[in-house]
N, CA, C, O and CB atoms as a CASP TS submission, in Angstrom:
PFRMAT TS
TARGET T0000
AUTHOR 0000-0000-0000
METHOD Language model
MODEL 1
PARENT N/A
ATOM      1  N   MET     1     -32.303  35.672  11.296  1.00  0.00           N
ATOM      2  CA  MET     1     -31.863  35.127  12.559  1.00  0.00           C
ATOM      3  C   MET     1     -30.595  35.874  12.997  1.00  0.00           C
ATOM      4  O   MET     1     -29.495  35.580  12.529  1.00  0.00           O
ATOM      5  CB  MET     1     -31.609  33.594  12.445  1.00  0.00           C
ATOM      6  N   GLU     2     -30.767  36.834  13.892  1.00  0.00           N
ATOM      7  CA  GLU     2     -29.650  37.604  14.413  1.00  0.00           C
ATOM      8  C   GLU     2     -29.730  37.642  15.929  1.00  0.00           C
ATOM      9  O   GLU     2     -30.813  37.552  16.506  1.00  0.00           O
ATOM     10  CB  GLU     2     -29.641  39.032  13.828  1.00  0.00           C
ATOM     11  N   THR     3     -28.585  37.775  16.564  1.00  0.00           N
ATOM     12  CA  THR     3     -28.537  37.908  18.014  1.00  0.00           C
ATOM     13  C   THR     3     -29.117  39.255  18.407  1.00  0.00           C
ATOM     14  O   THR     3     -28.708  40.291  17.882  1.00  0.00           O
ATOM     15  CB  THR     3     -27.089  37.756  18.542  1.00  0.00           C
ATOM     16  N   GLU     4     -30.061  39.241  19.322  1.00  0.00           N
ATOM     17  CA  GLU     4     -30.686  40.476  19.784  1.00  0.00           C
ATOM     18  C   GLU     4     -30.051  40.994  21.063  1.00  0.00           C
ATOM     19  O   GLU     4     -30.006  42.200  21.305  1.00  0.00           O
ATOM     20  CB  GLU     4     -32.165  40.261  20.000  1.00  0.00           C
ATOM     21  N   SER     5     -29.560  40.065  21.882  1.00  0.00           N
ATOM     22  CA  SER     5     -29.007  40.462  23.166  1.00  0.00           C
ATOM     23  C   SER     5     -28.142  39.323  23.703  1.00  0.00           C
ATOM     24  O   SER     5     -28.372  38.156  23.385  1.00  0.00           O
ATOM     25  CB  SER     5     -30.137  40.828  24.172  1.00  0.00           C
ATOM     26  N   THR     6     -27.158  39.667  24.509  1.00  0.00           N
ATOM     27  CA  THR     6     -26.328  38.642  25.146  1.00  0.00           C
ATOM     28  C   THR     6     -26.141  38.982  26.616  1.00  0.00           C
ATOM     29  O   THR     6     -26.225  40.141  27.022  1.00  0.00           O
ATOM     30  CB  THR     6     -24.953  38.519  24.437  1.00  0.00           C
ATOM     31  N   PHE     7     -25.890  37.956  27.392  1.00  0.00           N
ATOM     32  CA  PHE     7     -25.585  38.115  28.815  1.00  0.00           C
ATOM     33  C   PHE     7     -24.211  37.512  29.034  1.00  0.00           C
ATOM     34  O   PHE     7     -23.975  36.352  28.697  1.00  0.00           O
ATOM     35  CB  PHE     7     -26.674  37.430  29.738  1.00  0.00           C
ATOM     36  N   HIS     8     -23.306  38.295  29.596  1.00  0.00           N
ATOM     37  CA  HIS     8     -21.948  37.806  29.831  1.00  0.00           C
ATOM     38  C   HIS     8     -21.425  38.386  31.128  1.00  0.00           C
ATOM     39  O   HIS     8     -21.613  39.569  31.410  1.00  0.00           O
ATOM     40  CB  HIS     8     -21.012  38.171  28.655  1.00  0.00           C
ATOM     41  N   THR     9     -20.772  37.556  31.911  1.00  0.00           N
ATOM     42  CA  THR     9     -20.060  38.024  33.091  1.00  0.00           C
ATOM     43  C   THR     9     -19.052  36.966  33.494  1.00  0.00           C
ATOM     44  O   THR     9     -19.217  35.786  33.186  1.00  0.00           O
ATOM     45  CB  THR     9     -21.038  38.336  34.257  1.00  0.00           C
ATOM     46  N   TYR    10     -18.028  37.390  34.171  1.00  0.00           N
ATOM     47  CA  TYR    10     -17.092  36.445  34.762  1.00  0.00           C
ATOM     48  C   TYR    10     -17.598  36.078  36.143  1.00  0.00           C
ATOM     49  O   TYR    10     -18.406  36.803  36.723  1.00  0.00           O
ATOM     50  CB  TYR    10     -15.652  37.035  34.830  1.00  0.00           C
ATOM     51  N   VAL    11     -17.130  34.957  36.674  1.00  0.00           N
ATOM     52  CA  VAL    11     -17.551  34.462  37.984  1.00  0.00           C
ATOM     53  C   VAL    11     -16.325  34.339  38.875  1.00  0.00           C
ATOM     54  O   VAL    11     -15.289  33.817  38.462  1.00  0.00           O
ATOM     55  CB  VAL    11     -18.291  33.093  37.862  1.00  0.00           C
ATOM     56  N   GLN    12     -16.457  34.823  40.095  1.00  0.00           N
ATOM     57  CA  GLN    12     -15.383  34.682  41.087  1.00  0.00           C
ATOM     58  C   GLN    12     -15.315  33.222  41.514  1.00  0.00           C
ATOM     59  O   GLN    12     -16.275  32.715  42.094  1.00  0.00           O
ATOM     60  CB  GLN    12     -15.619  35.619  42.328  1.00  0.00           C
ATOM     61  N   PRO    13     -14.207  32.529  41.243  1.00  0.00           N
ATOM     62  CA  PRO    13     -14.118  31.127  41.644  1.00  0.00           C
ATOM     63  C   PRO    13     -14.005  31.001  43.159  1.00  0.00           C
ATOM     64  O   PRO    13     -13.354  31.815  43.814  1.00  0.00           O
ATOM     65  CB  PRO    13     -12.919  30.450  40.968  1.00  0.00           C
ATOM     66  N   VAL    14     -14.644  29.978  43.705  1.00  0.00           N
ATOM     67  CA  VAL    14     -14.629  29.767  45.154  1.00  0.00           C
ATOM     68  C   VAL    14     -13.915  28.463  45.499  1.00  0.00           C
ATOM     69  O   VAL    14     -13.021  28.452  46.345  1.00  0.00           O
ATOM     70  CB  VAL    14     -16.066  29.752  45.714  1.00  0.00           C
ATOM     71  N   VAL    15     -14.297  27.380  44.862  1.00  0.00           N
ATOM     72  CA  VAL    15     -13.730  26.065  45.187  1.00  0.00           C
ATOM     73  C   VAL    15     -12.255  26.003  44.804  1.00  0.00           C
ATOM     74  O   VAL    15     -11.428  25.544  45.593  1.00  0.00           O
ATOM     75  CB  VAL    15     -14.511  24.945  44.470  1.00  0.00           C
ATOM     76  N   HIS    16     -11.924  26.457  43.609  1.00  0.00           N
ATOM     77  CA  HIS    16     -10.535  26.494  43.137  1.00  0.00           C
ATOM     78  C   HIS    16     -10.204  27.941  42.770  1.00  0.00           C
ATOM     79  O   HIS    16     -10.252  28.309  41.596  1.00  0.00           O
ATOM     80  CB  HIS    16     -10.316  25.526  41.904  1.00  0.00           C
ATOM     81  N   PRO    17      -9.867  28.768  43.776  1.00  0.00           N
ATOM     82  CA  PRO    17      -9.739  30.201  43.532  1.00  0.00           C
ATOM     83  C   PRO    17      -8.530  30.613  42.693  1.00  0.00           C
ATOM     84  O   PRO    17      -8.479  31.747  42.215  1.00  0.00           O
ATOM     85  CB  PRO    17      -9.678  30.902  44.825  1.00  0.00           C
ATOM     86  N   GLN    18      -7.566  29.728  42.504  1.00  0.00           N
ATOM     87  CA  GLN    18      -6.382  30.078  41.724  1.00  0.00           C
ATOM     88  C   GLN    18      -6.557  29.669  40.269  1.00  0.00           C
ATOM     89  O   GLN    18      -7.052  28.580  39.977  1.00  0.00           O
ATOM     90  CB  GLN    18      -5.132  29.415  42.314  1.00  0.00           C
ATOM     91  N   CYS    19      -6.151  30.542  39.362  1.00  0.00           N
ATOM     92  CA  CYS    19      -6.147  30.201  37.946  1.00  0.00           C
ATOM     93  C   CYS    19      -4.818  29.518  37.643  1.00  0.00           C
ATOM     94  O   CYS    19      -3.755  30.125  37.771  1.00  0.00           O
ATOM     95  CB  CYS    19      -6.359  31.471  37.044  1.00  0.00           C
ATOM     96  N   THR    20      -4.885  28.279  37.248  1.00  0.00           N
ATOM     97  CA  THR    20      -3.670  27.553  36.917  1.00  0.00           C
ATOM     98  C   THR    20      -3.174  27.983  35.537  1.00  0.00           C
ATOM     99  O   THR    20      -3.947  28.500  34.730  1.00  0.00           O
ATOM    100  CB  THR    20      -3.916  26.026  36.959  1.00  0.00           C
ATOM    101  N   PRO    21      -1.904  27.773  35.271  1.00  0.00           N
ATOM    102  CA  PRO    21      -1.412  28.069  33.917  1.00  0.00           C
ATOM    103  C   PRO    21      -2.195  27.311  32.843  1.00  0.00           C
ATOM    104  O   PRO    21      -2.431  27.847  31.761  1.00  0.00           O
ATOM    105  CB  PRO    21       0.074  27.721  33.811  1.00  0.00           C
ATOM    106  N   PHE    22      -2.599  26.073  33.132  1.00  0.00           N
ATOM    107  CA  PHE    22      -3.395  25.305  32.175  1.00  0.00           C
ATOM    108  C   PHE    22      -4.720  26.003  31.897  1.00  0.00           C
ATOM    109  O   PHE    22      -5.127  26.128  30.742  1.00  0.00           O
ATOM    110  CB  PHE    22      -3.643  23.883  32.699  1.00  0.00           C
ATOM    111  N   CYS    23      -5.388  26.454  32.943  1.00  0.00           N
ATOM    112  CA  CYS    23      -6.675  27.154  32.794  1.00  0.00           C
ATOM    113  C   CYS    23      -6.508  28.421  31.959  1.00  0.00           C
ATOM    114  O   CYS    23      -7.302  28.689  31.057  1.00  0.00           O
ATOM    115  CB  CYS    23      -7.266  27.509  34.180  1.00  0.00           C
ATOM    116  N   THR    24      -5.474  29.191  32.266  1.00  0.00           N
ATOM    117  CA  THR    24      -5.228  30.427  31.520  1.00  0.00           C
ATOM    118  C   THR    24      -4.918  30.131  30.058  1.00  0.00           C
ATOM    119  O   THR    24      -5.404  30.828  29.167  1.00  0.00           O
ATOM    120  CB  THR    24      -4.074  31.213  32.151  1.00  0.00           C
ATOM    121  N   GLU    25      -4.117  29.108  29.810  1.00  0.00           N
ATOM    122  CA  GLU    25      -3.793  28.755  28.425  1.00  0.00           C
ATOM    123  C   GLU    25      -5.035  28.285  27.672  1.00  0.00           C
ATOM    124  O   GLU    25      -5.220  28.613  26.500  1.00  0.00           O
ATOM    125  CB  GLU    25      -2.712  27.664  28.391  1.00  0.00           C
ATOM    126  N   LEU    26      -5.883  27.516  28.351  1.00  0.00           N
ATOM    127  CA  LEU    26      -7.082  26.978  27.727  1.00  0.00           C
ATOM    128  C   LEU    26      -8.133  28.056  27.458  1.00  0.00           C
ATOM    129  O   LEU    26      -8.740  28.076  26.388  1.00  0.00           O
ATOM    130  CB  LEU    26      -7.672  25.894  28.600  1.00  0.00           C
ATOM    131  N   THR    27      -8.350  28.952  28.423  1.00  0.00           N
ATOM    132  CA  THR    27      -9.458  29.910  28.337  1.00  0.00           C
ATOM    133  C   THR    27      -9.045  31.348  28.065  1.00  0.00           C
ATOM    134  O   THR    27      -9.855  32.147  27.594  1.00  0.00           O
ATOM    135  CB  THR    27     -10.230  29.873  29.595  1.00  0.00           C
ATOM    136  N   GLY    28      -7.797  31.683  28.355  1.00  0.00           N
ATOM    137  CA  GLY    28      -7.347  33.065  28.230  1.00  0.00           C
ATOM    138  C   GLY    28      -7.726  33.918  29.429  1.00  0.00           C
ATOM    139  O   GLY    28      -7.461  35.120  29.452  1.00  0.00           O
ATOM    140  N   ILE    29      -8.350  33.294  30.430  1.00  0.00           N
ATOM    141  CA  ILE    29      -8.780  34.023  31.633  1.00  0.00           C
ATOM    142  C   ILE    29      -7.631  34.061  32.630  1.00  0.00           C
ATOM    143  O   ILE    29      -7.009  33.040  32.924  1.00  0.00           O
ATOM    144  CB  ILE    29     -10.042  33.362  32.275  1.00  0.00           C
ATOM    145  N   ILE    30      -7.359  35.264  33.148  1.00  0.00           N
ATOM    146  CA  ILE    30      -6.346  35.420  34.188  1.00  0.00           C
ATOM    147  C   ILE    30      -7.029  35.865  35.477  1.00  0.00           C
ATOM    148  O   ILE    30      -8.173  36.320  35.466  1.00  0.00           O
ATOM    149  CB  ILE    30      -5.248  36.443  33.758  1.00  0.00           C
ATOM    150  N   ARG    31      -6.320  35.727  36.566  1.00  0.00           N
ATOM    151  CA  ARG    31      -6.878  36.022  37.892  1.00  0.00           C
ATOM    152  C   ARG    31      -7.473  37.435  37.973  1.00  0.00           C
ATOM    153  O   ARG    31      -8.538  37.622  38.561  1.00  0.00           O
ATOM    154  CB  ARG    31      -5.795  35.860  38.959  1.00  0.00           C
ATOM    155  N   ALA    32      -6.807  38.406  37.400  1.00  0.00           N
ATOM    156  CA  ALA    32      -7.291  39.794  37.471  1.00  0.00           C
ATOM    157  C   ALA    32      -8.661  39.953  36.822  1.00  0.00           C
ATOM    158  O   ALA    32      -9.407  40.868  37.171  1.00  0.00           O
ATOM    159  CB  ALA    32      -6.294  40.736  36.799  1.00  0.00           C
ATOM    160  N   MET    33      -8.997  39.078  35.888  1.00  0.00           N
ATOM    161  CA  MET    33     -10.299  39.168  35.209  1.00  0.00           C
ATOM    162  C   MET    33     -11.441  38.684  36.092  1.00  0.00           C
ATOM    163  O   MET    33     -12.585  39.083  35.874  1.00  0.00           O
ATOM    164  CB  MET    33     -10.276  38.359  33.919  1.00  0.00           C
ATOM    165  N   VAL    34     -11.169  37.842  37.076  1.00  0.00           N
ATOM    166  CA  VAL    34     -12.228  37.306  37.921  1.00  0.00           C
ATOM    167  C   VAL    34     -12.223  37.890  39.334  1.00  0.00           C
ATOM    168  O   VAL    34     -13.193  37.726  40.075  1.00  0.00           O
ATOM    169  CB  VAL    34     -12.104  35.813  37.996  1.00  0.00           C
ATOM    170  N   ASP    35     -11.141  38.567  39.708  1.00  0.00           N
ATOM    171  CA  ASP    35     -11.104  39.209  41.026  1.00  0.00           C
ATOM    172  C   ASP    35     -12.226  40.229  41.126  1.00  0.00           C
ATOM    173  O   ASP    35     -12.399  41.058  40.232  1.00  0.00           O
ATOM    174  CB  ASP    35      -9.730  39.886  41.278  1.00  0.00           C
ATOM    175  N   GLY    36     -12.983  40.170  42.200  1.00  0.00           N
ATOM    176  CA  GLY    36     -14.056  41.123  42.441  1.00  0.00           C
ATOM    177  C   GLY    36     -15.330  40.853  41.656  1.00  0.00           C
ATOM    178  O   GLY    36     -16.277  41.635  41.737  1.00  0.00           O
ATOM    179  N   GLN    37     -15.372  39.774  40.906  1.00  0.00           N
ATOM    180  CA  GLN    37     -16.571  39.434  40.150  1.00  0.00           C
ATOM    181  C   GLN    37     -17.584  38.740  41.067  1.00  0.00           C
ATOM    182  O   GLN    37     -17.216  38.269  42.143  1.00  0.00           O
ATOM    183  CB  GLN    37     -16.217  38.531  38.940  1.00  0.00           C
ATOM    184  N   PRO    38     -18.842  38.671  40.658  1.00  0.00           N
ATOM    185  CA  PRO    38     -19.868  38.048  41.502  1.00  0.00           C
ATOM    186  C   PRO    38     -19.673  36.536  41.627  1.00  0.00           C
ATOM    187  O   PRO    38     -18.997  35.907  40.812  1.00  0.00           O
ATOM    188  CB  PRO    38     -21.255  38.342  40.937  1.00  0.00           C
ATOM    189  N   SER    39     -20.277  35.980  42.660  1.00  0.00           N
ATOM    190  CA  SER    39     -20.249  34.535  42.882  1.00  0.00           C
ATOM    191  C   SER    39     -21.154  33.840  41.862  1.00  0.00           C
ATOM    192  O   SER    39     -21.948  34.491  41.182  1.00  0.00           O
ATOM    193  CB  SER    39     -20.692  34.190  44.335  1.00  0.00           C
ATOM    194  N   LEU    40     -21.029  32.531  41.763  1.00  0.00           N
ATOM    195  CA  LEU    40     -21.877  31.775  40.844  1.00  0.00           C
ATOM    196  C   LEU    40     -23.351  31.992  41.173  1.00  0.00           C
ATOM    197  O   LEU    40     -24.163  32.177  40.266  1.00  0.00           O
ATOM    198  CB  LEU    40     -21.532  30.276  40.902  1.00  0.00           C
ATOM    199  N   GLN    41     -23.707  31.972  42.457  1.00  0.00           N
ATOM    200  CA  GLN    41     -25.102  32.194  42.862  1.00  0.00           C
ATOM    201  C   GLN    41     -25.603  33.547  42.367  1.00  0.00           C
ATOM    202  O   GLN    41     -26.716  33.646  41.852  1.00  0.00           O
ATOM    203  CB  GLN    41     -25.240  32.109  44.396  1.00  0.00           C
ATOM    204  N   GLN    42     -24.784  34.591  42.520  1.00  0.00           N
ATOM    205  CA  GLN    42     -25.183  35.931  42.066  1.00  0.00           C
ATOM    206  C   GLN    42     -25.338  35.972  40.551  1.00  0.00           C
ATOM    207  O   GLN    42     -26.273  36.585  40.035  1.00  0.00           O
ATOM    208  CB  GLN    42     -24.153  36.981  42.515  1.00  0.00           C
ATOM    209  N   VAL    43     -24.426  35.321  39.842  1.00  0.00           N
ATOM    210  CA  VAL    43     -24.497  35.313  38.377  1.00  0.00           C
ATOM    211  C   VAL    43     -25.751  34.583  37.907  1.00  0.00           C
ATOM    212  O   VAL    43     -26.412  35.031  36.969  1.00  0.00           O
ATOM    213  CB  VAL    43     -23.238  34.651  37.776  1.00  0.00           C
ATOM    214  N   LEU    44     -26.082  33.475  38.542  1.00  0.00           N
ATOM    215  CA  LEU    44     -27.287  32.744  38.164  1.00  0.00           C
ATOM    216  C   LEU    44     -28.536  33.592  38.400  1.00  0.00           C
ATOM    217  O   LEU    44     -29.458  33.583  37.585  1.00  0.00           O
ATOM    218  CB  LEU    44     -27.383  31.428  38.948  1.00  0.00           C
ATOM    219  N   GLU    45     -28.567  34.322  39.513  1.00  0.00           N
ATOM    220  CA  GLU    45     -29.697  35.205  39.791  1.00  0.00           C
ATOM    221  C   GLU    45     -29.781  36.321  38.756  1.00  0.00           C
ATOM    222  O   GLU    45     -30.866  36.641  38.272  1.00  0.00           O
ATOM    223  CB  GLU    45     -29.582  35.798  41.200  1.00  0.00           C
ATOM    224  N   ARG    46     -28.643  36.911  38.419  1.00  0.00           N
ATOM    225  CA  ARG    46     -28.619  37.978  37.412  1.00  0.00           C
ATOM    226  C   ARG    46     -29.025  37.436  36.050  1.00  0.00           C
ATOM    227  O   ARG    46     -29.704  38.124  35.287  1.00  0.00           O
ATOM    228  CB  ARG    46     -27.222  38.619  37.332  1.00  0.00           C
ATOM    229  N   GLY    47     -28.620  36.218  35.739  1.00  0.00           N
ATOM    230  CA  GLY    47     -29.016  35.593  34.477  1.00  0.00           C
ATOM    231  C   GLY    47     -30.517  35.389  34.410  1.00  0.00           C
ATOM    232  O   GLY    47     -31.136  35.623  33.371  1.00  0.00           O
ATOM    233  N   ASP    48     -31.107  34.951  35.522  1.00  0.00           N
ATOM    234  CA  ASP    48     -32.569  34.794  35.574  1.00  0.00           C
ATOM    235  C   ASP    48     -33.267  36.139  35.379  1.00  0.00           C
ATOM    236  O   ASP    48     -34.252  36.231  34.646  1.00  0.00           O
ATOM    237  CB  ASP    48     -32.999  34.165  36.918  1.00  0.00           C
ATOM    238  N   GLU    49     -32.754  37.180  36.035  1.00  0.00           N
ATOM    239  CA  GLU    49     -33.345  38.513  35.906  1.00  0.00           C
ATOM    240  C   GLU    49     -33.254  39.000  34.464  1.00  0.00           C
ATOM    241  O   GLU    49     -34.216  39.554  33.932  1.00  0.00           O
ATOM    242  CB  GLU    49     -32.645  39.511  36.851  1.00  0.00           C
ATOM    243  N   TRP    50     -32.104  38.796  33.832  1.00  0.00           N
ATOM    244  CA  TRP    50     -31.921  39.204  32.437  1.00  0.00           C
ATOM    245  C   TRP    50     -32.892  38.455  31.527  1.00  0.00           C
ATOM    246  O   TRP    50     -33.520  39.051  30.652  1.00  0.00           O
ATOM    247  CB  TRP    50     -30.468  38.955  31.985  1.00  0.00           C
ATOM    248  N   THR    51     -33.010  37.133  31.743  1.00  0.00           N
ATOM    249  CA  THR    51     -33.908  36.312  30.938  1.00  0.00           C
ATOM    250  C   THR    51     -35.345  36.793  31.078  1.00  0.00           C
ATOM    251  O   THR    51     -36.076  36.871  30.090  1.00  0.00           O
ATOM    252  CB  THR    51     -33.800  34.839  31.345  1.00  0.00           C
ATOM    253  N   ALA    52     -35.749  37.115  32.299  1.00  0.00           N
ATOM    254  CA  ALA    52     -37.113  37.600  32.531  1.00  0.00           C
ATOM    255  C   ALA    52     -37.328  38.966  31.873  1.00  0.00           C
ATOM    256  O   ALA    52     -38.367  39.196  31.256  1.00  0.00           O
ATOM    257  CB  ALA    52     -37.401  37.688  34.042  1.00  0.00           C
ATOM    258  N   ARG    53     -36.348  39.879  32.002  1.00  0.00           N
ATOM    259  CA  ARG    53     -36.477  41.208  31.383  1.00  0.00           C
ATOM    260  C   ARG    53     -36.606  41.120  29.866  1.00  0.00           C
ATOM    261  O   ARG    53     -37.309  41.919  29.249  1.00  0.00           O
ATOM    262  CB  ARG    53     -35.273  42.079  31.746  1.00  0.00           C
ATOM    263  N   LYS    54     -35.933  40.159  29.279  1.00  0.00           N
ATOM    264  CA  LYS    54     -35.983  39.983  27.822  1.00  0.00           C
ATOM    265  C   LYS    54     -37.225  39.232  27.372  1.00  0.00           C
ATOM    266  O   LYS    54     -37.456  39.060  26.175  1.00  0.00           O
ATOM    267  CB  LYS    54     -34.747  39.249  27.344  1.00  0.00           C
ATOM    268  N   GLY    55     -38.031  38.781  28.345  1.00  0.00           N
ATOM    269  CA  GLY    55     -39.256  38.067  28.017  1.00  0.00           C
ATOM    270  C   GLY    55     -39.024  36.647  27.526  1.00  0.00           C
ATOM    271  O   GLY    55     -39.883  36.072  26.857  1.00  0.00           O
ATOM    272  N   LEU    56     -37.881  36.082  27.849  1.00  0.00           N
ATOM    273  CA  LEU    56     -37.535  34.765  27.324  1.00  0.00           C
ATOM    274  C   LEU    56     -38.230  33.617  28.051  1.00  0.00           C
ATOM    275  O   LEU    56     -38.144  32.468  27.619  1.00  0.00           O
ATOM    276  CB  LEU    56     -36.053  34.571  27.397  1.00  0.00           C
ATOM    277  N   PHE    57     -38.912  33.918  29.143  1.00  0.00           N
ATOM    278  CA  PHE    57     -39.707  32.893  29.822  1.00  0.00           C
ATOM    279  C   PHE    57     -41.087  32.767  29.204  1.00  0.00           C
ATOM    280  O   PHE    57     -41.838  31.846  29.524  1.00  0.00           O
ATOM    281  CB  PHE    57     -39.832  33.210  31.307  1.00  0.00           C
ATOM    282  N   ASP    58     -41.420  33.701  28.312  1.00  0.00           N
ATOM    283  CA  ASP    58     -42.715  33.687  27.626  1.00  0.00           C
ATOM    284  C   ASP    58     -42.756  32.492  26.682  1.00  0.00           C
ATOM    285  O   ASP    58     -41.904  32.377  25.801  1.00  0.00           O
ATOM    286  CB  ASP    58     -42.958  35.022  26.844  1.00  0.00           C
ATOM    287  N   PRO    59     -43.732  31.599  26.849  1.00  0.00           N
ATOM    288  CA  PRO    59     -43.778  30.405  25.992  1.00  0.00           C
ATOM    289  C   PRO    59     -43.993  30.715  24.519  1.00  0.00           C
ATOM    290  O   PRO    59     -43.797  29.837  23.679  1.00  0.00           O
ATOM    291  CB  PRO    59     -44.866  29.492  26.461  1.00  0.00           C
ATOM    292  N   ASN    60     -44.392  31.936  24.182  1.00  0.00           N
ATOM    293  CA  ASN    60     -44.613  32.305  22.789  1.00  0.00           C
ATOM    294  C   ASN    60     -43.336  32.822  22.112  1.00  0.00           C
ATOM    295  O   ASN    60     -43.313  33.021  20.897  1.00  0.00           O
ATOM    296  CB  ASN    60     -45.705  33.359  22.705  1.00  0.00           C
ATOM    297  N   VAL    61     -42.280  33.039  22.895  1.00  0.00           N
ATOM    298  CA  VAL    61     -41.013  33.504  22.331  1.00  0.00           C
ATOM    299  C   VAL    61     -40.251  32.318  21.771  1.00  0.00           C
ATOM    300  O   VAL    61     -40.079  31.304  22.447  1.00  0.00           O
ATOM    301  CB  VAL    61     -40.165  34.247  23.396  1.00  0.00           C
ATOM    302  N   ARG    62     -39.794  32.450  20.533  1.00  0.00           N
ATOM    303  CA  ARG    62     -39.050  31.359  19.884  1.00  0.00           C
ATOM    304  C   ARG    62     -37.606  31.753  19.699  1.00  0.00           C
ATOM    305  O   ARG    62     -36.816  30.971  19.170  1.00  0.00           O
ATOM    306  CB  ARG    62     -39.675  30.993  18.527  1.00  0.00           C
TER
END
């Protein structure tokens, strides 16, 4: 049981666009890390595309 592939990206925040000191302390994420990143909608679409490319929608994949 080993990881074969991972999907990772940051998301540009829209509702609360500022990273608070609490958020940065909790997650280690700073504003520069999310500036210019895709929106949540784009990330979800890219995640679906990645899942499909990896064949993870195949009911025979465990």
